[in-house]
N, C-alpha and C positions, 0 to 999 in steps of 0.2 A: 412512426414509431414501431416499432415489430411486435404487438400485442397479441393474445391469444384471448378468444372467447367466441361468444356466439353471435347474432348478426344474419343479412342475409346471407344469401349463397352467394354472392360476389366478395361479402368478408369473409366466409369459410374458404373462397378460392386463394383470395390474397393470404391468408394467415398458413393454409396449408403450403403455398408457394414459399412463403417467408422462413415455413420450419424447413421445406426441402434443402432451402440454399446453406441456413446454417448448420444445419446436420453432415450437408455435403460437405461444408469447411472443416466440419470438425473432423473428418478424416485423416484431415493433416497435423491435427493436434496432440498428434505424438512427438514432432520436430520440436514441439514449445514444455515439453514437459522439464519436470526439475532438472537441476543440471546435479545434484547432490550424488547419493550411493544408489538413485535408481531401482530402489528395491520394492517399488509398488507405483499404481499407474497414478501419479499425483495431478493436480491442477495445473491450468497451463500456464497460468502464472501467478506470481508473486501477488498476495493480495491485494484483495483490494477493492471493492468496490462495495462500501455500505449506503446505508441511507435511512432518510428519514420518517421516524414515526413506528409506533407500536401500530401493530394489526391485528391488536383485541385482546380479550382477556386472556387468550393462551397463552398469549406471548410469553416465552421468561423473562425476568428483571434483567435488566442489562448488568453483566459481568464488570463494566468500566463506565467511568473510570474508578481508583478504586479510593478509600475513604484519604487515605494518603497524601492524594492527589487533590481531590474534592472534599475539604473538610467538612464534616457533617453532614457528608452525601449532599449536600444543595450542588444543583449545574453553575456552575461558574465558567466566567472565562478565564482560562490558565493564564497565568503568568510564564516571562519567560525561567527559567530554570535557573540558568545561571544570572544575575541579573546585569545590566550594564555597568561595568568601570569606568573611573574616569577617563580613561585616555579609550577615546575612540579610534576602533584599528583602520588603517588607511583602506582605501577602496581597492580591492583586488583587480590585479590584472590579468588574473587566470583562475578557471575551476574547474573541479571534475565531480560527475556525479556519481555515486557509486549506489549500487541498491540491486532491485527485479524488475517486473514487469511493469509496474505504474512508473518510475522513473523510465522506462523504454518506449513509453505511450501507445503500449501495449491495446490494441483493440479500438485505436481513436481515428484513423482513416481509415481502413479496410480491416474486414474480420479476421482473426488470429495471424494478424501482422504486426511485429514492432513498428513506433512510427515516432521517432524519437523528435522531429521538429515542434510536435506538440506536447515536448516532455513538460512538465512542472517544474523541473527545474533549467536544463539544458536548453527548450525549443526555441525554435526560432519563428515562430506562429506568431504573428501581433496578438491575433484572438485568444491566444493562453497567458500572454505578457510572463515569460520563466524568469527565474531569479538570474541568468543570463542575459537575457534581454535587458531586464530592469536596472541592469550593471552596465549594459552597455557595452558589451564585452565583443570582442571580433569572432568571429568563428573558429579559427586557429588554435584559440585562446580558451574554448571549451572543450570538454570531456566528456563521452558520456559513457562512463565504465561499467554501466550494468546491466544485467542480464538478467531475460525473463527465465522463469522456471527457482533463481537464484533463492537459497538461503543461508543463514548466517554464517554456515561453515567457507562458503565462496567470498565471504567478506574480504578475508586477509590477500587474496589474490585482487584484488579490484584496488585496495588500498594499496598496493607494489605498486599495480600501476600509476598511480595519482603521486606517490615518490618520485618515479621517474617521469611523470609530467612537468614534475615542479610547477605545482600551480599553489596561489594563495587561497583558496577558498574551497571547500570540500561538502555538499551536501550527502547526507545516510539517510537511506529509509528503506529497510529490509527487515523480514523477521514474519509475513503473514505466508508465506509458504514452510515455514517449520510451525506454527498451527495449523496450517489448511492441508492436511495429510488426508490418506483413503481411510484411516479411523485413530479414535484420538489416542490410542495407543503407540499410535506413532509420530505423535507429536514432539518436537525437540523437546528434550526438560531444559528450563530454566536455572541449572547448573550448568550444562554446555553453552546454552545460548549466551550466560555471560561469559564465559570462557572463552567462548569463539568472538566474542564484541572486542572483550580487554583484549586480544591478540590483538585484533586488527587494528583495534585505536593505538596500540602502542607500534605500531609499525608505520602511522601518519607520526604521533608524538614525535619517534625519532629521526626519520627521513626528511620530516617537515615542521621543526619545533616550533615556526612561527605562524604556519595557517591555520586559519581559522575553520571550525568544523560544525555544522547543523546537524545536529542529529534527531529526524523526522518518529514522534511516536506511529505506532502502529495504527492504524486504523480499525474500528469495531466490528470483526466481519460479522457479528448478529445483525447487525442494521441492513448487511447486504441481503441476508435472508428474508428479514421482516418488509423488504422491498419486493422480493420478487416471488415470495414462496407462492402468492394467488396469482400468477401470469403464465398461461400455460405456456410461452416460450419459454418462458426463463426455467419453467422444472425441464421442459424437454432438452435444453442444452444442459444444464448441468446433470442429469444423468447420461447423456450421451458422452456425452465431453470427460465424466467423471470427475468434475469439477469440484475441487473443497468439497470431500465425500464424509468429512468430520464435521462438517456445519451442518453441509446439504444434502446429505443422503434422505432417502425420504420427507421432504421439504412440508407438508401436507400435517403430518403427525404430530398431534397432539399427545400421544402415548407418553408415562412418566420417564421412559428410558430417553426418549426423543427428545424430550425438555431439558432434561438429564448432560444431555452428549450436546448440545449445546449450548448449556452455560458453562461444561468444562473449558469450551474451545474460548468461549468468551474472557472466560478467570485466565487462561492461560495467556491470552494476550495481554492482559491486565499484567501478570506476571511478569514480560517481557517486557513492555513498557517501565516497569519497576527496576529491572536492571539495565535499560538505555538510561535512565535517569541516573542511577546511582554510579558505574562505569562513568560517566558521562564527567558527570562534577568532581570525578580525582587530577582534570586536567583545566585548567584555568582557558584554553583556547577553544575549549568545548561547550558547545552551546545545545541543552536540551531544549524542544518546542513546548514543552510544560504542559504536555500532554491533549493541544489543543486542535491538533488532525484524530484522535482519538474520539475526544470529544463531538468535532463538529457535525454537523445536521445535514448530511448532502440529501438532496434533492433526488427525484426521479431522473429527471433529464441529466443527472451528472455520473449517472451510469449508465456507457455503453450497452446497447441492446442489439448489439449483437451476440454477446455472452450474459449478459446483468450481472457481471463479475469485477469488471475493469472500467477505471473512469471515463467518460468520456470528454472531449475536449472542453465542454464545462465543467467537468469534475476537476481533470489538470487547470482549467484559469483559477476554478477554488482553493486548491493545494497552493499554486505558486503565490495567492493572495493571503491567506492565514498564515503561511508559514515564514512569510517576506515580516508579517506584522510581527510575527516572534520570533523572529531571527535578529541580525546584527543592522544596525546603525551604524553608519560608513560613513567616514572622515571625506 
């Protein structure tokens, strides 16, 4: 584990070497930036790594889940948003995964590189046990259309790819990069996010009317801050890499404006997830995960210690497990 902090001379040397390695790798970060309008230096990836547990009295209260998703503020195990129908869908013979760096397995194999074989959705690695692996799909019937740095504005193009691939099953996890901007003012508005998602889902509905779609909630980005803000290496990487500055700028600050900024990011993710739920509910073949990924209590080992931001192989395995439970039961 690449951690920062005290100890003897040997430990200091190891930490220094690890930091130098990561900082050097971050020189390549520009190739992994947002694929959207490119008007600012955004994070390397689509959102995502969050983690467990509050870190003290100064931690802002979580903005997720909303009371609509968790009645009376209780922490529940979310049920699938669209309950199973009497007819169990046939097991798919092909699938496509749409989304961002999470679905590309970014940072699971080597620093600042995609590693789709570790993807929660389409990965081939036994230790992740992806959706594709659980379905027993052959490699030539599995398509990973996700793109590191993608935002909701990019989903329509990925959906068109899936239509061309004539797949039976589609997974969607996208939106963390819409909240992970250089400043909170640059976050995608909920209205724009909804419109872009509606357009992309419409492409799938028209082009693949019998295909089943699983829409996965965006993780709570505030948990990622909670996990790493006391780690020296995490703070160094977030700063040098300009990672998700709407949430991670000045990560140890407890000033009111910093607390408010982090809460605004969490609230925006809550709003995005509400839009995913709402739009998905308009099509019988679309299932929302009920917020299960947003409320999942990931552990420290679920986060890549290259950037303290993306899922590790363990995190990818957890994503595969919880989304499979909340997804479809196949015939």
